[in-house]
Backbone as CSV, one residue per row, in Angstrom:
resi,resn,N_x,N_y,N_z,CA_x,CA_y,CA_z,C_x,C_y,C_z
1,MET,0.847,-1.195,0.000,0.000,0.000,0.000,0.879,1.240,0.000
2,GLY,0.717,2.102,-1.002,1.498,3.316,-1.110,0.953,4.437,-0.250
3,GLU,1.697,5.565,-0.214,1.312,6.685,0.648,-0.073,7.228,0.302
4,PHE,-0.346,7.416,-0.990,-1.614,8.038,-1.363,-2.789,7.067,-1.233
5,ASP,-2.497,5.768,-1.406,-3.526,4.773,-1.132,-3.854,4.776,0.359
6,LEU,-2.828,4.916,1.185,-3.003,4.960,2.642,-3.891,6.146,3.031
7,ILE,-3.588,7.311,2.470,-4.375,8.511,2.770,-5.822,8.339,2.313
8,GLU,-5.991,7.821,1.098,-7.329,7.653,0.534,-8.162,6.689,1.378
9,ARG,-7.523,5.623,1.853,-8.261,4.582,2.566,-8.564,4.956,4.011
10,PHE,-7.587,5.584,4.695,-7.734,5.774,6.133,-8.031,7.219,6.557
11,PHE,-7.631,8.187,5.760,-7.701,9.559,6.257,-8.546,10.517,5.433
12,LYS,-8.967,10.146,4.254,-9.787,11.049,3.448,-11.255,10.834,3.781
13,ARG,-11.869,11.886,4.336,-13.286,11.842,4.687,-13.982,13.032,4.027
14,PRO,-15.248,12.895,3.695,-15.957,14.033,3.084,-15.958,15.228,4.029
15,PRO,-15.620,16.433,3.527,-15.614,17.619,4.399,-17.018,17.942,4.897
16,ARG,-17.086,18.335,6.180,-18.366,18.705,6.774,-18.384,20.193,7.117
17,GLN,-17.362,20.639,7.854,-17.296,22.054,8.219,-16.361,22.822,7.292
18,ALA,-15.294,22.161,6.839,-14.337,22.835,5.969,-14.952,23.089,4.598
19,ASP,-14.574,24.197,3.993,-15.030,24.477,2.632,-14.394,23.495,1.647
20,ILE,-13.104,23.220,1.857,-12.370,22.226,1.075,-11.500,21.450,2.052
21,GLY,-11.572,20.126,2.032,-10.811,19.313,2.974,-9.628,18.630,2.331
22,ILE,-9.407,17.371,2.679,-8.249,16.618,2.187,-8.379,16.387,0.684
23,GLY,-7.280,16.558,-0.029,-7.259,16.323,-1.470,-6.614,17.445,-2.242
24,ASP,-6.513,18.631,-1.643,-5.814,19.753,-2.259,-4.572,20.076,-1.432
25,ASP,-3.777,21.021,-1.918,-2.562,21.380,-1.203,-2.860,22.066,0.120
26,CYS,-3.989,22.723,0.217,-4.419,23.357,1.465,-5.892,23.050,1.707
27,ALA,-6.270,22.986,2.960,-7.688,22.971,3.317,-8.154,24.416,3.435
28,ILE,-9.388,24.661,3.086,-9.966,25.998,3.174,-11.099,25.954,4.194
29,TRP,-11.044,26.890,5.136,-11.972,26.851,6.260,-12.399,28.272,6.607
30,THR,-13.695,28.518,6.649,-14.216,29.843,6.934,-14.608,29.946,8.411
31,PRO,-14.006,30.890,9.161,-14.367,31.047,10.579,-15.825,31.487,10.727
32,ARG,-16.391,31.173,11.878,-17.746,31.619,12.176,-17.729,33.102,12.531
33,PRO,-18.715,33.855,12.084,-18.767,35.282,12.419,-18.809,35.496,13.932
34,GLY,-18.111,36.522,14.388,-18.129,36.864,15.802,-17.267,35.993,16.683
35,HIS,-16.389,35.183,16.076,-15.526,34.287,16.824,-14.052,34.549,16.515
36,GLN,-13.207,34.257,17.485,-11.758,34.257,17.288,-11.286,32.816,17.134
37,LEU,-10.229,32.632,16.353,-9.687,31.297,16.137,-8.719,30.926,17.265
38,ALA,-8.692,29.653,17.602,-7.772,29.129,18.615,-7.020,27.951,18.008
39,PHE,-5.692,27.944,18.153,-4.860,26.895,17.569,-3.966,26.284,18.647
40,SER,-3.678,25.003,18.514,-2.703,24.365,19.388,-2.102,23.173,18.657
41,ALA,-0.890,22.774,19.066,-0.212,21.643,18.434,0.495,20.816,19.495
42,ASP,0.436,19.503,19.338,1.141,18.575,20.217,1.702,17.433,19.385
43,MET,2.832,16.908,19.836,3.463,15.771,19.184,3.616,14.642,20.190
44,LEU,3.276,13.426,19.767,3.499,12.233,20.580,4.567,11.377,19.908
45,VAL,5.617,11.052,20.655,6.763,10.314,20.134,6.839,8.964,20.828
46,GLU,6.934,7.902,20.052,7.032,6.567,20.630,8.271,6.464,21.522
47,GLY,8.090,5.891,22.703,9.186,5.756,23.650,9.358,6.955,24.557
48,ARG,8.741,8.059,24.183,8.798,9.264,25.002,7.430,9.572,25.615
49,HIS,6.398,9.513,24.777,5.046,9.814,25.234,4.163,8.575,25.356
50,PHE,4.530,7.493,24.709,3.724,6.284,24.776,4.616,5.069,24.521
51,LEU,4.160,3.923,25.017,4.891,2.675,24.857,4.524,2.016,23.533
52,SER,5.424,1.212,23.010,5.180,0.543,21.735,4.045,-0.474,21.838
53,THR,3.715,-0.879,23.072,2.678,-1.892,23.277,1.271,-1.304,23.419
54,VAL,1.147,0.012,23.362,-0.178,0.621,23.563,-1.128,0.214,22.449
55,ASP,-2.375,0.019,22.811,-3.401,-0.314,21.826,-3.544,0.847,20.848
56,PRO,-3.502,0.590,19.530,-3.549,1.705,18.561,-4.822,2.531,18.653
57,SER,-5.940,1.923,19.029,-7.180,2.685,19.186,-7.045,3.693,20.323
58,ARG,-6.453,3.275,21.428,-6.230,4.191,22.541,-5.237,5.292,22.153
59,LEU,-4.252,4.941,21.359,-3.279,5.936,20.930,-3.926,6.981,20.029
60,GLY,-4.816,6.549,19.140,-5.535,7.501,18.295,-6.372,8.454,19.127
61,HIS,-7.028,7.919,20.151,-7.810,8.753,21.060,-6.920,9.767,21.760
62,LYS,-5.824,9.295,22.353,-4.985,10.190,23.147,-4.329,11.264,22.286
63,ALA,-3.937,10.897,21.066,-3.270,11.864,20.192,-4.134,13.099,19.979
64,LEU,-5.439,12.903,19.821,-6.340,14.040,19.653,-6.746,14.635,20.990
65,ALA,-6.909,13.788,22.012,-7.375,14.268,23.318,-6.441,15.306,23.919
66,VAL,-5.134,15.114,23.776,-4.198,16.062,24.389,-4.289,17.428,23.718
67,ASN,-4.676,17.450,22.454,-4.879,18.716,21.754,-6.208,19.355,22.126
68,LEU,-7.255,18.553,22.226,-8.550,19.085,22.639,-8.475,19.664,24.045
69,SER,-7.617,19.103,24.878,-7.444,19.620,26.233,-6.905,21.047,26.207
70,ASP,-6.039,21.355,25.253,-5.538,22.725,25.121,-6.664,23.684,24.729
71,LEU,-7.524,23.256,23.823,-8.667,24.098,23.466,-9.578,24.304,24.668
72,ALA,-9.790,23.234,25.441,-10.630,23.333,26.630,-10.093,24.376,27.593
73,ALA,-8.770,24.443,27.729,-8.151,25.372,28.677,-8.370,26.828,28.305
74,CYS,-8.713,27.092,27.059,-9.005,28.460,26.618,-10.506,28.709,26.487
75,GLY,-11.311,27.705,26.781,-12.751,27.845,26.630,-13.217,27.749,25.194
76,ALA,-12.393,27.168,24.334,-12.693,27.134,22.899,-13.486,25.890,22.515
77,SER,-14.173,25.975,21.387,-14.914,24.855,20.815,-14.098,24.233,19.686
78,PRO,-13.902,22.915,19.682,-13.133,22.269,18.605,-13.850,22.398,17.264
79,ARG,-13.054,22.582,16.200,-13.635,22.679,14.866,-12.958,21.710,13.890
80,ALA,-11.620,21.692,13.858,-10.916,20.889,12.853,-9.501,20.602,13.322
81,PHE,-8.838,19.636,12.649,-7.449,19.354,12.999,-6.672,18.837,11.802
82,LEU,-5.365,19.009,11.877,-4.407,18.490,10.904,-3.610,17.378,11.569
83,LEU,-3.329,16.318,10.835,-2.578,15.178,11.353,-1.341,14.936,10.503
84,SER,-0.171,14.965,11.156,1.073,14.577,10.500,1.566,13.306,11.171
85,LEU,1.762,12.265,10.366,2.008,10.934,10.898,3.238,10.323,10.253
86,SER,4.210,9.952,11.090,5.392,9.222,10.634,5.236,7.774,11.068
87,LEU,5.302,6.855,10.098,5.067,5.432,10.349,6.255,4.589,9.910
88,PRO,6.656,3.605,10.714,7.728,2.699,10.265,7.317,1.905,9.024
89,ARG,6.020,1.570,8.935,5.498,0.807,7.792,3.983,1.026,7.719
90,ALA,3.409,0.714,6.590,1.964,0.885,6.396,1.251,-0.366,6.881
91,ASP,1.042,-0.450,8.194,0.396,-1.596,8.822,-1.115,-1.343,8.850
92,GLU,-1.859,-2.068,8.028,-3.291,-1.797,7.874,-4.064,-2.040,9.167
93,ASN,-3.714,-3.092,9.905,-4.422,-3.365,11.155,-4.172,-2.253,12.175
94,TRP,-2.919,-1.808,12.265,-2.593,-0.724,13.195,-3.333,0.546,12.795
95,LEU,-3.335,0.875,11.519,-3.996,2.088,11.046,-5.505,2.037,11.289
96,ALA,-6.112,0.868,11.099,-7.557,0.743,11.330,-7.881,1.011,12.795
97,GLY,-7.079,0.452,13.702,-7.302,0.682,15.127,-7.054,2.125,15.516
98,PHE,-5.969,2.701,15.031,-5.634,4.098,15.317,-6.761,5.022,14.866
99,CYS,-7.236,4.827,13.654,-8.299,5.689,13.124,-9.608,5.496,13.876
100,GLN,-9.869,4.292,14.350,-11.101,4.072,15.119,-11.121,4.955,16.367
101,GLY,-10.015,4.950,17.128,-9.947,5.782,18.322,-9.928,7.263,18.005
102,LEU,-9.209,7.628,16.960,-9.094,9.027,16.555,-10.444,9.595,16.140
103,TYR,-11.124,8.885,15.235,-12.383,9.406,14.696,-13.523,9.348,15.715
104,GLN,-13.491,8.368,16.596,-14.539,8.296,17.612,-14.524,9.540,18.490
105,LEU,-13.329,9.959,18.917,-13.237,11.168,19.731,-13.504,12.409,18.888
106,ALA,-12.983,12.444,17.667,-13.190,13.601,16.791,-14.675,13.818,16.528
107,ASP,-15.384,12.755,16.224,-16.815,12.881,15.920,-17.604,13.289,17.156
108,ALA,-17.185,12.817,18.327,-17.883,13.175,19.564,-17.807,14.669,19.839
109,HIS,-16.736,15.319,19.332,-16.550,16.751,19.577,-16.755,17.592,18.316
110,GLY,-17.253,16.983,17.253,-17.483,17.729,16.027,-16.217,18.327,15.452
111,CYS,-15.110,17.612,15.570,-13.802,18.113,15.135,-13.360,17.326,13.903
112,GLU,-13.151,18.021,12.805,-12.984,17.399,11.496,-11.522,17.333,11.074
113,LEU,-11.074,16.160,10.586,-9.744,16.033,10.001,-9.762,16.663,8.609
114,ILE,-8.945,17.715,8.405,-9.000,18.445,7.135,-7.679,18.441,6.368
115,GLY,-6.644,17.750,6.886,-5.384,17.700,6.151,-4.254,17.196,7.022
116,GLY,-3.034,17.223,6.454,-1.870,16.780,7.201,-0.797,16.222,6.283
117,ASP,-0.056,15.235,6.788,1.054,14.675,6.023,1.353,13.279,6.553
118,THR,1.868,12.425,5.698,2.338,11.097,6.100,3.722,10.876,5.531
119,THR,4.546,10.133,6.278,5.876,9.792,5.805,6.327,8.524,6.503
120,GLN,7.387,7.917,5.998,7.942,6.737,6.648,9.057,7.151,7.599
121,GLY,9.061,6.552,8.779,10.072,6.868,9.772,9.642,6.356,11.126
122,PRO,10.366,6.726,12.192,9.959,6.325,13.545,8.552,6.823,13.847
123,LEU,7.818,6.087,14.660,6.422,6.419,14.928,6.306,7.727,15.706
124,ASN,5.825,8.757,15.031,5.556,10.069,15.622,4.184,10.535,15.147
125,ILE,3.431,11.136,16.060,2.091,11.622,15.743,2.022,13.090,16.130
126,ALA,1.837,13.961,15.163,1.753,15.395,15.423,0.396,15.906,14.945
127,ILE,-0.317,16.561,15.843,-1.641,17.088,15.515,-1.669,18.585,15.792
128,THR,-2.233,19.327,14.866,-2.544,20.742,15.070,-4.056,20.869,15.072
129,VAL,-4.589,21.359,16.179,-6.032,21.448,16.326,-6.469,22.902,16.212
130,MET,-7.642,23.105,15.657,-8.194,24.438,15.477,-9.586,24.500,16.090
131,GLY,-9.843,25.590,16.781,-11.155,25.803,17.363,-11.519,27.263,17.285
132,ASP,-12.627,27.615,17.898,-12.983,29.027,17.957,-13.671,29.330,19.283
133,VAL,-13.705,30.595,19.615,-14.281,31.059,20.865,-14.945,32.399,20.577
134,PRO,-16.096,32.677,21.179,-16.732,33.980,20.946,-15.772,35.124,21.241
135,GLN,-15.840,36.148,20.408,-14.933,37.291,20.505,-14.810,37.780,21.946
136,GLY,-13.568,37.833,22.441,-13.277,38.376,23.755,-13.586,37.465,24.922
137,GLN,-13.958,36.204,24.673,-14.339,35.310,25.763,-13.323,34.201,26.042
138,SER,-12.174,34.233,25.397,-11.164,33.213,25.664,-10.631,33.360,27.085
139,ILE,-10.288,32.227,27.690,-9.749,32.203,29.053,-8.249,31.982,28.955
140,LEU,-7.474,32.948,29.395,-6.025,32.890,29.242,-5.350,32.615,30.578
141,ARG,-4.053,32.382,30.531,-3.285,32.155,31.757,-3.029,33.443,32.522
142,SER,-3.179,34.557,31.879,-2.722,35.833,32.436,-3.782,36.579,33.240
143,GLY,-4.948,35.967,33.494,-6.041,36.717,34.116,-6.276,36.465,35.590
144,ALA,-5.431,35.660,36.239,-5.649,35.346,37.657,-5.603,36.611,38.507
145,GLN,-6.480,36.674,39.504,-6.570,37.855,40.370,-6.394,37.450,41.830
146,ILE,-5.748,38.324,42.579,-5.503,38.069,44.000,-6.834,37.819,44.710
147,GLY,-6.883,36.745,45.505,-8.096,36.379,46.220,-8.939,35.348,45.515
148,ASP,-8.645,35.060,44.244,-9.389,34.027,43.520,-9.257,32.677,44.214
149,ASP,-10.323,31.894,44.146,-10.244,30.487,44.541,-9.582,29.692,43.426
150,LEU,-8.879,28.632,43.805,-8.153,27.792,42.863,-8.823,26.425,42.803
151,TYR,-9.069,25.937,41.586,-9.782,24.675,41.393,-9.015,23.772,40.425
152,VAL,-9.303,22.466,40.518,-8.891,21.518,39.483,-10.099,20.668,39.109
153,SER,-10.101,20.181,37.873,-11.168,19.292,37.425,-10.752,17.839,37.612
154,GLY,-11.742,16.975,37.727,-11.521,15.541,37.662,-10.551,14.974,38.677
155,HIS,-9.692,14.073,38.191,-8.738,13.369,39.039,-7.315,13.593,38.526
156,LEU,-6.371,13.577,39.449,-4.960,13.770,39.112,-4.134,12.621,39.675
157,GLY,-3.037,12.302,38.987,-2.038,11.398,39.530,-2.101,9.961,39.071
158,ASP,-3.229,9.526,38.531,-3.366,8.116,38.164,-2.462,7.728,36.995
159,ALA,-2.300,8.631,36.028,-1.431,8.334,34.893,0.011,8.134,35.353
160,ARG,0.465,8.963,36.281,1.831,8.810,36.806,1.966,7.497,37.569
161,LEU,0.924,7.111,38.276,0.947,5.833,38.994,1.139,4.683,38.007
162,ALA,0.416,4.728,36.898,0.568,3.694,35.875,1.979,3.694,35.304
163,LEU,2.533,4.866,35.076,3.883,4.964,34.537,4.906,4.332,35.478
164,GLU,4.759,4.588,36.777,5.673,3.991,37.750,5.575,2.474,37.726
165,ALA,4.371,1.953,37.511,4.201,0.506,37.414,4.851,-0.032,36.141
166,PHE,4.676,0.669,35.018,5.316,0.252,33.774,6.837,0.257,33.909
167,ARG,7.356,1.218,34.659,8.804,1.302,34.874,9.330,0.235,35.812
168,GLY,8.427,-0.453,36.507,8.842,-1.464,37.470,9.206,-0.904,38.821
169,ALA,8.906,0.378,39.058,9.259,1.016,40.326,8.320,0.611,41.438
170,ILE,7.075,0.233,41.089,6.100,-0.197,42.077,5.330,-1.386,41.517
171,SER,4.700,-2.123,42.417,3.830,-3.223,42.030,2.413,-2.891,42.476
172,LEU,1.468,-2.982,41.562,0.084,-2.609,41.854,-0.836,-3.816,41.727
173,PRO,-1.889,-3.866,42.526,-2.940,-4.859,42.276,-3.492,-4.672,40.864
174,GLN,-3.908,-5.766,40.239,-4.311,-5.707,38.836,-5.423,-4.693,38.591
175,ALA,-6.416,-4.644,39.483,-7.536,-3.717,39.294,-7.063,-2.271,39.354
176,VAL,-6.096,-1.990,40.227,-5.561,-0.637,40.352,-4.755,-0.277,39.110
177,PHE,-3.920,-1.203,38.663,-3.123,-0.955,37.455,-4.016,-0.704,36.247
178,ASP,-5.065,-1.503,36.095,-5.966,-1.342,34.946,-6.643,0.030,34.980
179,ALA,-7.076,0.452,36.179,-7.740,1.752,36.301,-6.777,2.894,36.020
180,ALA,-5.555,2.787,36.541,-4.556,3.832,36.321,-4.132,3.871,34.852
181,ARG,-3.966,2.712,34.252,-3.573,2.654,32.839,-4.648,3.272,31.949
182,LEU,-5.911,3.046,32.298,-7.004,3.635,31.526,-6.918,5.154,31.553
183,ARG,-6.598,5.718,32.713,-6.456,7.170,32.831,-5.267,7.676,32.016
184,MET,-4.208,6.883,31.930,-3.031,7.303,31.182,-3.266,7.227,29.675
185,GLU,-3.951,6.197,29.229,-4.080,5.954,27.799,-5.365,6.526,27.189
186,LEU,-6.378,6.810,28.012,-7.640,7.355,27.500,-8.061,8.584,28.311
187,PRO,-7.267,9.650,28.261,-7.652,10.857,29.005,-8.918,11.482,28.421
188,THR,-9.653,12.175,29.294,-10.890,12.842,28.885,-10.661,14.341,28.785
189,PRO,-10.635,14.903,27.577,-10.470,16.361,27.467,-11.709,17.078,27.991
190,ARG,-11.518,18.070,28.849,-12.635,18.716,29.542,-13.187,19.887,28.727
191,VAL,-13.562,19.597,27.492,-14.018,20.626,26.561,-15.290,21.306,27.061
192,ALA,-16.261,20.520,27.506,-17.535,21.095,27.950,-17.338,21.980,29.178
193,LEU,-16.475,21.570,30.097,-16.217,22.395,31.274,-15.546,23.698,30.878
194,GLY,-14.562,23.630,29.982,-13.881,24.841,29.540,-14.850,25.851,28.954
195,GLN,-15.787,25.377,28.139,-16.781,26.275,27.548,-17.726,26.831,28.621
196,ALA,-18.097,25.978,29.580,-19.024,26.412,30.630,-18.402,27.455,31.549
197,LEU,-17.070,27.498,31.607,-16.378,28.433,32.494,-16.102,29.788,31.840
198,ARG,-16.494,29.954,30.575,-16.332,31.266,29.947,-17.139,32.295,30.716
199,GLY,-16.500,33.419,31.026,-17.159,34.462,31.791,-17.166,34.216,33.287
200,ILE,-16.620,33.094,33.737,-16.568,32.757,35.160,-15.113,32.666,35.628
201,ALA,-14.323,31.821,34.966,-12.913,31.647,35.332,-12.095,32.845,34.872
202,HIS,-11.197,33.299,35.728,-10.301,34.403,35.359,-9.080,33.909,34.579
203,ALA,-8.615,32.694,34.880,-7.447,32.129,34.206,-7.562,30.612,34.248
204,MET,-6.922,29.950,33.274,-7.034,28.489,33.205,-5.873,27.928,32.395
205,ALA,-5.496,26.680,32.706,-4.482,25.957,31.948,-4.814,24.475,32.008
206,ASP,-4.373,23.723,31.011,-4.558,22.279,31.099,-3.356,21.674,31.810
207,ILE,-3.592,20.561,32.491,-2.548,19.922,33.295,-1.969,18.772,32.491
208,SER,-0.855,19.039,31.837,-0.184,18.017,31.039,1.159,17.608,31.647
209,ASP,1.837,18.534,32.284,3.165,18.261,32.840,3.176,18.195,34.362
210,GLY,2.013,18.224,34.985,1.920,18.179,36.439,1.250,19.421,36.980
211,LEU,0.460,19.265,38.037,-0.317,20.371,38.595,0.552,21.566,38.958
212,LEU,1.633,21.354,39.713,2.436,22.485,40.165,3.094,23.207,38.995
213,GLY,3.578,22.456,38.031,4.229,23.081,36.882,3.271,23.874,36.033
214,ASP,2.108,23.323,35.754,1.154,24.027,34.892,0.469,25.174,35.625
215,LEU,0.236,25.020,36.919,-0.227,26.162,37.712,0.827,27.256,37.710
216,GLY,2.082,26.857,37.738,3.165,27.842,37.696,3.115,28.723,36.464
217,HIS,2.639,28.188,35.347,2.510,29.000,34.130,1.468,30.103,34.327
218,ILE,0.374,29.774,35.012,-0.641,30.786,35.311,-0.060,31.859,36.220
219,LEU,0.636,31.434,37.271,1.179,32.389,38.240,2.182,33.328,37.574
220,LYS,3.023,32.788,36.709,4.014,33.618,36.033,3.345,34.603,35.086
221,ALA,2.383,34.125,34.302,1.707,34.997,33.332,0.889,36.076,34.032
222,SER,0.323,35.753,35.198,-0.539,36.695,35.920,0.215,37.506,36.967
223,ARG,1.473,37.151,37.206,2.313,37.840,38.197,1.675,37.799,39.585
224,VAL,1.275,36.600,39.972,0.683,36.385,41.290,1.290,35.120,41.884
225,GLY,0.869,34.787,43.101,1.270,33.551,43.745,0.054,32.707,44.070
226,ALA,0.286,31.602,44.772,-0.829,30.736,45.143,-0.489,29.957,46.402
227,GLU,-1.527,29.610,47.136,-1.434,28.683,48.254,-2.269,27.453,47.919
228,ILE,-1.649,26.285,48.009,-2.373,25.031,47.803,-2.565,24.359,49.153
229,GLU,-3.799,24.051,49.465,-4.133,23.385,50.721,-4.035,21.876,50.502
230,LEU,-2.938,21.278,50.959,-2.655,19.875,50.669,-3.769,18.913,51.075
231,PRO,-4.447,19.106,52.229,-5.525,18.164,52.563,-6.610,18.075,51.488
232,SER,-6.857,19.166,50.781,-7.907,19.153,49.756,-7.489,18.385,48.511
233,THR,-6.202,18.075,48.374,-5.720,17.343,47.198,-5.628,15.842,47.431
234,GLN,-5.787,15.392,48.655,-5.487,14.002,48.997,-6.430,12.993,48.361
235,THR,-7.611,13.431,47.959,-8.583,12.510,47.353,-8.660,12.657,45.832
236,LEU,-7.702,13.354,45.235,-7.789,13.623,43.801,-7.458,12.412,42.933
237,MET,-6.697,11.453,43.465,-6.396,10.251,42.686,-7.601,9.329,42.664
238,HIS,-8.030,8.955,41.464,-9.176,8.055,41.323,-8.890,6.691,41.945
239,THR,-7.679,6.209,41.785,-7.348,4.860,42.248,-7.276,4.752,43.766
240,THR,-7.245,5.875,44.486,-7.258,5.781,45.948,-8.593,5.241,46.455
241,ASP,-9.619,5.238,45.599,-10.905,4.673,45.989,-10.826,3.154,46.136
242,ILE,-9.821,2.531,45.465,-9.731,1.071,45.487,-8.395,0.569,46.015
243,TRP,-7.506,1.500,46.380,-6.185,1.070,46.846,-5.577,2.148,47.730
244,GLY,-4.999,1.753,48.830,-4.372,2.696,49.744,-2.968,3.059,49.300
245,CYS,-2.848,4.021,48.425,-1.549,4.448,47.903,-0.733,5.100,49.021
246,PRO,0.552,4.749,49.168,1.398,5.422,50.161,1.350,6.937,49.991
247,ALA,1.325,7.667,51.104,1.103,9.115,51.070,2.144,9.840,50.234
248,ASP,3.420,9.491,50.367,4.472,10.181,49.619,4.307,9.972,48.122
249,LEU,4.019,8.753,47.719,3.819,8.459,46.299,2.577,9.163,45.783
250,SER,1.517,9.162,46.579,0.282,9.827,46.173,0.508,11.307,45.921
251,MET,1.199,11.986,46.826,1.449,13.416,46.658,2.321,13.691,45.440
252,THR,3.317,12.846,45.213,4.162,13.019,44.024,3.335,12.903,42.755
253,CYS,2.482,11.883,42.691,1.660,11.670,41.498,0.679,12.813,41.284
254,ILE,0.037,13.264,42.355,-0.987,14.299,42.245,-0.394,15.658,41.902
255,LEU,0.695,16.029,42.562,1.233,17.384,42.411,2.175,17.538,41.231
256,SER,2.846,16.468,40.827,3.845,16.634,39.760,3.833,15.507,38.742
257,GLY,2.765,14.671,38.766,2.774,13.477,37.929,2.697,13.741,36.441
258,GLY,1.794,14.598,36.012,1.635,14.889,34.592,0.781,13.864,33.869
259,ASP,0.497,14.149,32.585,-0.313,13.296,31.711,-1.752,13.171,32.211
260,ASP,-2.225,14.174,32.957,-3.580,14.128,33.502,-4.615,14.681,32.525
261,TYR,-4.274,15.774,31.853,-5.169,16.465,30.912,-6.485,16.859,31.570
262,GLU,-6.335,17.363,32.806,-7.417,18.027,33.503,-7.192,19.533,33.399
263,LEU,-8.046,20.320,34.030,-7.928,21.773,34.002,-7.641,22.302,35.395
264,VAL,-6.735,23.266,35.497,-6.538,24.040,36.717,-6.984,25.458,36.396
265,PHE,-7.836,26.032,37.261,-8.379,27.353,36.960,-8.683,28.097,38.243
266,CYS,-8.866,29.401,38.100,-9.207,30.219,39.266,-10.409,31.097,38.941
267,ALA,-11.177,31.386,39.981,-12.384,32.203,39.851,-12.611,32.915,41.177
268,PRO,-13.308,34.055,41.166,-13.535,34.774,42.423,-14.427,33.980,43.369
269,PRO,-14.237,34.130,44.686,-15.096,33.425,45.643,-16.585,33.689,45.418
270,SER,-16.916,34.873,44.942,-18.327,35.206,44.699,-18.942,34.368,43.582
271,ALA,-18.091,33.706,42.783,-18.583,32.904,41.660,-18.617,31.416,41.983
272,SER,-18.509,31.050,43.252,-18.430,29.631,43.609,-19.669,28.860,43.151
273,ASP,-20.849,29.471,43.283,-22.069,28.798,42.828,-22.060,28.613,41.310
274,GLN,-21.510,29.583,40.584,-21.416,29.471,39.128,-20.430,28.385,38.721
275,VAL,-19.338,28.255,39.465,-18.374,27.191,39.189,-19.032,25.827,39.379
276,ILE,-19.772,25.679,40.466,-20.471,24.416,40.720,-21.483,24.134,39.619
277,ALA,-22.207,25.157,39.188,-23.197,24.988,38.122,-22.524,24.590,36.810
278,ALA,-21.360,25.201,36.505,-20.623,24.859,35.291,-20.141,23.419,35.345
279,ALA,-19.677,22.995,36.519,-19.213,21.620,36.686,-20.369,20.646,36.483
280,GLN,-21.512,20.956,37.063,-22.672,20.075,36.924,-23.172,20.037,35.492
281,ALA,-23.206,21.185,34.838,-23.689,21.245,33.452,-22.797,20.448,32.511
282,SER,-21.504,20.384,32.817,-20.554,19.669,31.959,-20.307,18.236,32.410
283,GLY,-20.920,17.845,33.512,-20.727,16.491,34.020,-19.321,16.234,34.507
284,THR,-18.678,17.259,35.063,-17.284,17.156,35.490,-17.150,17.561,36.943
285,HIS,-16.539,16.714,37.744,-16.307,17.056,39.145,-15.170,18.071,39.238
286,VAL,-15.302,19.071,40.103,-14.225,20.021,40.356,-13.965,20.083,41.859
287,THR,-12.726,20.403,42.209,-12.312,20.468,43.609,-11.588,21.783,43.857
288,ARG,-12.000,22.489,44.885,-11.260,23.691,45.293,-10.027,23.251,46.076
289,ILE,-8.848,23.761,45.685,-7.609,23.301,46.312,-6.790,24.435,46.931
290,GLY,-7.259,25.685,46.820,-6.473,26.781,47.385,-6.936,28.123,46.877
291,ARG,-5.985,29.076,46.862,-6.345,30.426,46.435,-5.143,31.133,45.828
292,ILE,-5.438,32.196,45.106,-4.402,33.043,44.497,-3.989,34.115,45.508
293,THR,-2.676,34.358,45.611,-2.148,35.313,46.582,-1.327,36.395,45.889
294,GLU,-1.033,37.443,46.636,-0.259,38.558,46.089,1.209,38.193,45.918
295,SER,1.769,37.448,46.874,3.171,37.051,46.807,3.407,36.171,45.591
296,GLN,4.416,36.486,44.794,4.657,35.738,43.564,5.424,34.451,43.866
297,SER,4.803,33.577,44.649,5.408,32.295,45.000,4.305,31.264,45.174
298,LEU,4.677,30.001,45.084,3.742,28.898,45.245,4.027,28.218,46.578
299,VAL,3.021,28.216,47.466,3.194,27.721,48.825,2.268,26.532,49.054
300,LEU,2.801,25.483,49.689,2.012,24.323,50.073,1.695,24.413,51.554
301,LEU,0.414,24.232,51.905,-0.027,24.342,53.287,-0.514,22.987,53.793
302,ASN,-0.088,22.612,55.030,-0.548,21.359,55.621,-1.896,21.547,56.302
303,GLU,-2.345,20.529,57.030,-3.672,20.570,57.638,-3.793,21.630,58.727
304,LEU,-2.652,22.136,59.224,-2.655,23.205,60.220,-2.519,24.584,59.592
305,GLY,-2.494,24.629,58.266,-2.321,25.899,57.570,-0.894,26.384,57.564
306,GLN,0.045,25.483,57.872,1.459,25.849,57.925,2.141,25.539,56.600
307,SER,3.072,26.399,56.207,3.825,26.182,54.977,4.777,25.002,55.147
308,VAL,4.818,24.120,54.132,5.722,22.968,54.165,6.622,22.999,52.943
309,ARG,7.711,22.258,53.020,8.702,22.234,51.935,8.077,21.687,50.655
310,ASN,8.486,22.242,49.539,8.003,21.810,48.230,9.132,21.124,47.468
311,PRO,9.187,19.786,47.517,10.262,19.069,46.826,9.886,18.614,45.419
312,PHE,8.709,19.012,44.952,8.157,18.420,43.736,8.609,19.172,42.488
313,ARG,8.854,18.413,41.431,9.215,18.982,40.127,8.325,18.383,39.063
314,SER,7.825,19.217,38.182,6.998,18.729,37.093,7.847,18.283,35.921
315,PHE,7.198,17.637,34.972,7.906,17.057,33.831,8.487,18.146,32.932
316,ASP,9.711,17.914,32.469,10.378,18.810,31.517,11.138,17.928,30.536
317,HIS,10.824,18.074,29.240,11.452,17.214,28.223,12.972,17.340,28.185
318,PHE,13.492,18.484,28.584,14.929,18.708,28.419,15.655,18.859,29.747
319,ALA,14.956,18.543,30.848,15.595,18.636,32.166,16.460,17.394,32.405
């Protein structure tokens, strides 16, 4: 099977939102009136972002999910995406599984594949996603205000727990490993929550490299600090419902684990009822974990409200 046969069979779909989709040198896409465009790009590299043994359907899902999570963090609605794929060989079974996971998530969010590139080489998946947001309603990292409450969506730390098990650093009961692996390989982009928080959240970011690291991006952009109340984070791992994770490992996974693809955001205390309503409307649990402060530093507080040492580091590709 040649390159163009591969594209025709697996990636060419009739355009729905695009004016012109796959088949020309460029896709043509008309923005909706009264909206601003939102773009993001992520690359997944075999051996760095995923294991060679991952199910191709799950990999197709995750490849798009990590990009949709970026749109969610800005309150944007997904519209279309470009896929650039480097493959060691044209494996039809692998491609069928990959496309099943990719298109299932894409169709669920009305996000259309409109172009890209294929080549032979080490397995790399690069996606550029495009969305839109009503004019002036995007949620940026730079809007945090002193006194805001700090929240996270969903659960944190389970993906890191699975990674530690894959590395052989820990041994997990099978049910715990399966649950943690599911969180690592099939993350849920919080698109509906991001949209529901427009006009409510002052600042937001997606959690891809760890809570403390990605919160740090908000603090730097907004020139503020934060206090995290550690007791409020202790139940954030989903797998703690079925397994008593050691406290030190749990905190490491929750605060600096990464690969969560949840949202960290802040909103004024007066908007707490609106935050709860947005969470309920989107079917997403949210947890208040602290507040934004004037001091440009990140402080961890124990159950007595005392500052404790912060030994945690988030993921960095070049560290």
